[in-house]
SEDREN-161878 format. One line per field, with one value per residue (C-alpha): residue number from 1; residue in one letter; x negated, y, z. Coordinates in steps of 0.1 Angstrom, whole numbers, plus 5000, padded with zeros to 4 digits. Last residue first. Layout:
! SEDREN-161878
resi (NUM;...)
resn (A;...)
east (X;...)
north (Y;...)
up (Z;...)
END
This chain:
! SEDREN-161878
resi (446;445;444;443;442;441;440;439;438;437;436;435;434;433;432;431;430;429;428;427;426;425;424;423;422;421;420;419;418;417;416;415;414;413;412;411;410;409;408;407;406;405;404;403;402;401;400;399;398;397;396;395;394;393;392;391;390;389;388;387;386;385;384;383;382;381;380;379;378;377;376;375;374;373;372;371;370;369;368;367;366;365;364;363;362;361;360;359;358;357;356;355;354;353;352;351;350;349;348;347;346;345;344;343;342;341;340;339;338;337;336;335;334;333;332;331;330;329;328;327;326;325;324;323;322;321;320;319;318;317;316;315;314;313;312;311;310;309;308;307;306;305;304;303;302;301;300;299;298;297;296;295;294;293;292;291;290;289;288;287;286;285;284;283;282;281;280;279;278;277;276;275;274;273;272;271;270;269;268;267;266;265;264;263;262;261;260;259;258;257;256;255;254;253;252;251;250;249;248;247;246;245;244;243;242;241;240;239;238;237;236;235;234;233;232;231;230;229;228;227;226;225;224;223;222;221;220;219;218;217;216;215;214;213;212;211;210;209;208;207;206;205;204;203;202;201;200;199;198;197;196;195;194;193;192;191;190;189;188;187;186;185;184;183;182;181;180;179;178;177;176;175;174;173;172;171;170;169;168;167;166;165;164;163;162;161;160;159;158;157;156;155;154;153;152;151;150;149;148;147;146;145;144;143;142;141;140;139;138;137;136;135;134;133;132;131;130;129;128;127;126;125;124;123;122;121;120;119;118;117;116;115;114;113;112;111;110;109;108;107;106;105;104;103;102;101;100;99;98;97;96;95;94;93;92;91;90;89;88;87;86;85;84;83;82;81;80;79;78;77;76;75;74;73;72;71;70;69;68;67;66;65;64;63;62;61;60;59;58;57;56;55;54;53;52;51;50;49;48;47;46;45;44;43;42;41;40;39;38;37;36;35;34;33;32;31;30;29;28;27;26;25;24;23;22;21;20;19;18;17;16;15;14;13;12;11;10;9;8;7;6;5;4;3;2;1)
resn (I;K;D;G;D;A;L;V;G;Q;V;R;A;L;E;I;Q;V;R;L;A;E;Y;K;V;T;V;E;A;V;Q;R;A;A;F;T;E;Y;V;G;V;V;D;M;V;Q;R;R;G;A;E;Y;Q;D;Q;F;L;D;L;N;A;K;A;Q;A;T;L;A;R;A;E;G;A;Q;R;E;T;A;A;V;R;G;E;L;R;R;L;T;R;N;S;D;E;T;A;Q;A;V;D;R;G;A;A;E;K;A;A;E;L;A;R;L;R;A;G;T;G;L;G;I;G;M;G;G;A;T;I;G;A;G;S;N;E;G;V;T;G;Q;A;S;I;G;P;L;Q;N;A;R;D;I;Q;F;Q;A;I;N;R;E;K;E;A;E;A;R;T;V;A;L;P;Q;A;A;A;A;S;I;M;L;T;Q;Q;G;R;V;D;D;L;P;Q;I;A;M;A;N;L;E;A;I;A;T;A;E;A;E;Q;G;S;A;I;S;A;R;I;E;A;L;K;Q;R;I;V;N;L;D;S;M;D;S;V;G;G;R;V;R;E;S;M;I;Y;D;F;H;E;M;E;R;L;T;V;R;H;L;A;T;A;E;R;A;E;A;A;D;L;Y;L;G;L;G;T;A;V;R;D;N;T;D;E;A;L;A;V;A;A;V;E;V;D;A;K;A;F;A;R;E;G;K;K;R;G;N;D;F;L;V;Q;D;V;V;I;Q;S;I;I;D;G;L;S;N;L;S;I;R;P;G;V;T;P;L;W;N;K;S;A;A;E;A;R;L;R;A;A;R;L;E;T;E;A;A;R;A;N;A;A;L;V;A;T;A;V;R;D;Y;A;S;N;A;P;L;V;T;Q;R;A;L;L;G;Q;I;V;A;S;D;V;N;L;T;E;D;N;K;T;P;T;E;R;L;A;A;T;D;S;P;T;E;V;S;T;E;A;G;T;N;L;R;A;V;F;P;V;E;G;M;D;A;L;C;G;A;T;L;S;I;A;A;C;M;A;V;G;K;I;G;G;Q;G;M)
east (5417;5442;5419;5415;5453;5460;5465;5442;5409;5403;5401;5431;5452;5445;5454;5487;5496;5487;5509;5539;5534;5534;5566;5584;5570;5582;5617;5621;5610;5637;5664;5651;5654;5690;5698;5682;5702;5734;5726;5721;5753;5773;5763;5768;5805;5811;5818;5845;5875;5884;5873;5840;5836;5841;5817;5791;5794;5790;5760;5744;5749;5734;5703;5699;5701;5675;5653;5655;5647;5618;5604;5605;5588;5562;5554;5550;5529;5507;5502;5494;5471;5452;5448;5436;5410;5399;5395;5375;5352;5347;5340;5313;5297;5297;5283;5255;5246;5246;5223;5200;5194;5185;5162;5142;5136;5125;5100;5087;5081;5062;5041;5033;5022;5000;4983;4977;4961;4925;4929;4944;4949;4983;4991;4971;4957;4956;4954;4948;4961;4951;4961;4938;4966;4999;5010;4997;4998;4999;4999;5006;4989;4999;4981;4998;5017;5043;5052;5060;5082;5102;5106;5117;5142;5156;5159;5176;5201;5208;5214;5236;5259;5260;5267;5295;5311;5308;5326;5352;5363;5364;5399;5432;5416;5424;5461;5487;5523;5534;5566;5586;5601;5629;5637;5624;5646;5621;5593;5587;5565;5528;5520;5495;5516;5547;5532;5523;5558;5573;5552;5560;5597;5599;5580;5601;5633;5620;5611;5646;5662;5640;5649;5686;5682;5664;5691;5718;5699;5699;5737;5742;5722;5741;5774;5762;5753;5787;5802;5830;5867;5875;5897;5874;5844;5863;5871;5835;5823;5845;5834;5797;5802;5815;5786;5763;5778;5775;5739;5730;5742;5721;5691;5694;5694;5663;5645;5652;5641;5609;5600;5607;5586;5557;5560;5557;5527;5510;5519;5502;5471;5469;5472;5444;5421;5427;5418;5387;5375;5379;5361;5333;5331;5327;5300;5280;5284;5272;5242;5234;5232;5210;5187;5184;5174;5149;5135;5129;5111;5089;5081;5044;5041;5026;5029;5046;5050;5042;5046;5032;5041;5013;5008;4974;4974;4941;4928;4892;4892;4920;4958;4979;5013;5026;5060;5079;5087;5093;5090;5118;5119;5140;5170;5191;5182;5202;5233;5229;5228;5259;5277;5265;5280;5313;5313;5307;5336;5358;5348;5361;5395;5416;5445;5480;5489;5475;5499;5530;5521;5514;5547;5567;5549;5557;5594;5594;5592;5565;5558;5525;5499;5478;5456;5418;5402;5387;5368;5354;5343;5326;5307;5298;5281;5269;5302;5312;5278;5274;5308;5300;5267;5281;5298;5336;5355;5391;5389;5376;5403;5429;5413;5416;5452;5440;5420;5384;5369;5355;5327;5324;5290;5279;5296;5269;5245;5269;5271;5233;5232;5257;5287;5292;5263;5227;5220;5208;5180;5153;5166;5166;5130;5119;5137;5121;5087;5092;5103;5072;5049;5065;5062;5025;5017;5033;5014;4981;4986;5000)
north (5269;5246;5242;5280;5287;5318;5355;5353;5366;5394;5421;5406;5406;5443;5450;5431;5452;5484;5474;5468;5502;5519;5501;5516;5550;5551;5538;5565;5591;5579;5582;5617;5629;5617;5636;5668;5665;5660;5692;5712;5698;5706;5742;5742;5732;5761;5758;5770;5756;5728;5702;5720;5721;5684;5679;5701;5681;5648;5661;5673;5639;5622;5645;5636;5599;5604;5623;5596;5569;5589;5594;5556;5550;5577;5559;5526;5543;5558;5526;5506;5534;5535;5497;5501;5527;5506;5475;5494;5509;5474;5460;5487;5480;5443;5447;5469;5444;5416;5436;5442;5405;5402;5432;5413;5384;5409;5424;5389;5384;5417;5405;5373;5392;5415;5385;5368;5399;5391;5356;5322;5302;5294;5258;5226;5197;5162;5128;5098;5068;5048;5033;5037;5027;5022;5033;5065;5075;5109;5119;5155;5183;5220;5253;5285;5313;5290;5281;5318;5320;5289;5301;5336;5319;5301;5334;5349;5320;5323;5361;5355;5333;5360;5387;5366;5361;5398;5407;5380;5399;5377;5366;5379;5404;5435;5426;5409;5398;5406;5425;5407;5418;5402;5392;5367;5366;5380;5357;5338;5307;5300;5335;5360;5371;5370;5397;5419;5416;5423;5454;5467;5461;5477;5508;5511;5509;5535;5559;5555;5561;5592;5606;5601;5619;5648;5651;5652;5679;5700;5693;5706;5738;5744;5741;5767;5790;5787;5807;5794;5801;5808;5777;5761;5769;5753;5722;5719;5723;5694;5671;5680;5673;5638;5633;5643;5616;5589;5600;5598;5562;5555;5572;5550;5519;5532;5536;5500;5486;5508;5496;5460;5462;5478;5453;5424;5440;5444;5408;5395;5417;5406;5369;5373;5391;5364;5337;5355;5363;5326;5314;5339;5327;5291;5302;5319;5287;5265;5287;5284;5247;5250;5275;5252;5223;5244;5257;5221;5213;5244;5238;5243;5217;5187;5151;5156;5124;5121;5090;5093;5067;5065;5068;5072;5077;5073;5101;5097;5129;5117;5122;5124;5111;5114;5101;5110;5098;5121;5110;5116;5148;5165;5143;5169;5193;5172;5172;5210;5215;5195;5215;5248;5236;5228;5262;5278;5259;5271;5307;5304;5295;5299;5308;5298;5279;5308;5333;5310;5301;5337;5349;5321;5328;5365;5358;5336;5298;5300;5334;5349;5352;5324;5303;5303;5272;5261;5293;5291;5255;5266;5293;5271;5247;5214;5195;5207;5203;5167;5158;5173;5155;5125;5149;5154;5150;5155;5193;5195;5172;5195;5224;5209;5220;5256;5249;5238;5242;5211;5211;5190;5193;5158;5141;5115;5136;5138;5100;5098;5121;5100;5120;5124;5148;5140;5103;5096;5120;5094;5072;5100;5108;5071;5069;5101;5089;5055;5073;5095;5065;5046;5077;5082;5046;5048;5079;5063;5034;5000)
up (5354;5372;5403;5405;5405;5384;5391;5421;5406;5432;5405;5388;5420;5426;5389;5393;5424;5406;5377;5400;5417;5382;5374;5403;5397;5361;5371;5397;5372;5348;5376;5386;5350;5349;5381;5368;5335;5356;5375;5343;5326;5357;5356;5319;5324;5347;5384;5408;5388;5413;5388;5385;5423;5425;5396;5413;5446;5428;5410;5442;5458;5427;5429;5466;5458;5430;5454;5480;5454;5441;5477;5483;5450;5458;5492;5474;5447;5474;5494;5463;5450;5483;5482;5446;5457;5486;5464;5438;5464;5479;5445;5438;5472;5467;5432;5445;5473;5447;5424;5454;5457;5420;5424;5451;5427;5400;5425;5432;5395;5393;5422;5403;5372;5393;5409;5376;5360;5369;5354;5362;5330;5318;5320;5319;5338;5323;5339;5317;5297;5267;5234;5204;5179;5196;5231;5247;5283;5300;5337;5345;5365;5366;5362;5374;5355;5343;5379;5385;5354;5365;5401;5388;5365;5396;5414;5384;5383;5421;5416;5386;5408;5435;5410;5395;5429;5436;5403;5410;5440;5472;5479;5494;5517;5496;5499;5478;5484;5448;5443;5417;5384;5363;5328;5302;5271;5246;5258;5225;5229;5230;5241;5226;5197;5218;5241;5212;5197;5232;5237;5202;5205;5240;5228;5197;5217;5242;5214;5198;5232;5238;5204;5211;5244;5227;5201;5228;5246;5215;5212;5247;5240;5208;5226;5251;5222;5207;5236;5258;5261;5225;5221;5196;5219;5249;5228;5216;5253;5264;5236;5242;5279;5270;5246;5275;5297;5270;5263;5300;5301;5270;5285;5316;5294;5275;5308;5317;5284;5282;5318;5309;5277;5295;5323;5299;5282;5316;5325;5294;5299;5336;5326;5300;5325;5350;5326;5313;5348;5359;5328;5334;5370;5357;5332;5360;5382;5353;5348;5385;5381;5350;5368;5398;5376;5358;5390;5403;5370;5375;5411;5410;5382;5399;5387;5353;5334;5297;5276;5240;5213;5187;5150;5134;5096;5079;5055;5066;5085;5107;5101;5132;5143;5179;5188;5219;5254;5284;5320;5344;5365;5338;5345;5363;5335;5310;5333;5338;5300;5296;5323;5306;5273;5290;5306;5272;5258;5286;5280;5245;5260;5228;5251;5239;5271;5291;5276;5282;5318;5328;5313;5330;5363;5361;5354;5385;5386;5413;5427;5413;5441;5426;5449;5449;5463;5430;5426;5462;5456;5423;5441;5471;5447;5461;5459;5425;5410;5423;5410;5376;5370;5351;5327;5326;5293;5304;5307;5271;5259;5274;5257;5223;5219;5220;5189;5186;5151;5135;5109;5078;5060;5069;5099;5098;5118;5147;5147;5147;5178;5197;5210;5248;5251;5241;5247;5212;5215;5222;5194;5169;5178;5174;5140;5128;5138;5120;5089;5090;5094;5065;5042;5053;5045;5011;5002;5014;4991;5000)
END
């Protein structure tokens, strides 16, 4: 056999050995993935159940050892069961593409691979000597001392899973908050439009009365024009409300698995700033652990390590090798720079905690303020209704003009709309507070 044939056989053998070593990557054999050819598959929402049902062998250890994941799993939703909020949340989550879930699955697989990094590695070595002969060997390499690099890689992979898990929780809570926000937009527009329709009927009644008075010469045409202008404004408000409702419902249906046009009702959420640790703080803690692990890897890379290496094949042998980055005059400065980066990771957590506490205090203040404003709005509406009843009685007794009653009724209608606005603002603040704390969905169901 010529040298070309020998090289070809050697290359085929090397490729076969490499494929065999990689065959355990993921749940799908490497060769099977190669056989798919040019076809590619795109995960759809229906694939997410399959993702959750394909645990890795390392998942149980990750879940038990990770305080971050345990904290995420323990979170309970504040949305009342079988409520309108719950129906909206279920519908929008069922249609979620869950890109963050795919990233979490990839992180889990990387963690499983890293959990085995202490085992020896096996790979082919093919060389061509000066005489043109091919020398093929199988190389077995076992790290004996690496200054903690392998341990750091395992810690990094574990922390990477925690960061991906927090990202999935954030993505899920953001999606639910978006869906509920659209639902409240539609509900507010619907309720305000209903009030405007009632106001329109009353103003049309005043328009009829004023038309008759103008026809009889009792009132001036200018008063009738004022009423008709108010009628035009009310009709414009009704049209605007209908458009706002239709837009919000259309957008909500676009992100839900089924139409939500018939869902009705609002609930006051039992939520406080102590419900759960804000997800921003949880993410910062997970990223801190990942940064510390990266520091350990980078530090180990600055120092020499020792490994045992053996070869099987032509010129078989074994030996101990030392390698790594050489120690020089700049090594100390590089290590101090890494220590500074480690300290910065801890300060990032402190900063995230401070920012989250500020956010929680602000939202708590807004919750209290909107509840107070809602109470004041109800009281002002009741007062405006009492004034309207009084003016109507005086009008019927002949002591008030039609335009006096029209002005008071307009004030009453405005107070009703303002009450609706404040009510829905309070509901939105509650949802935002729940989103920040990551309690818009059960952690174990995410």
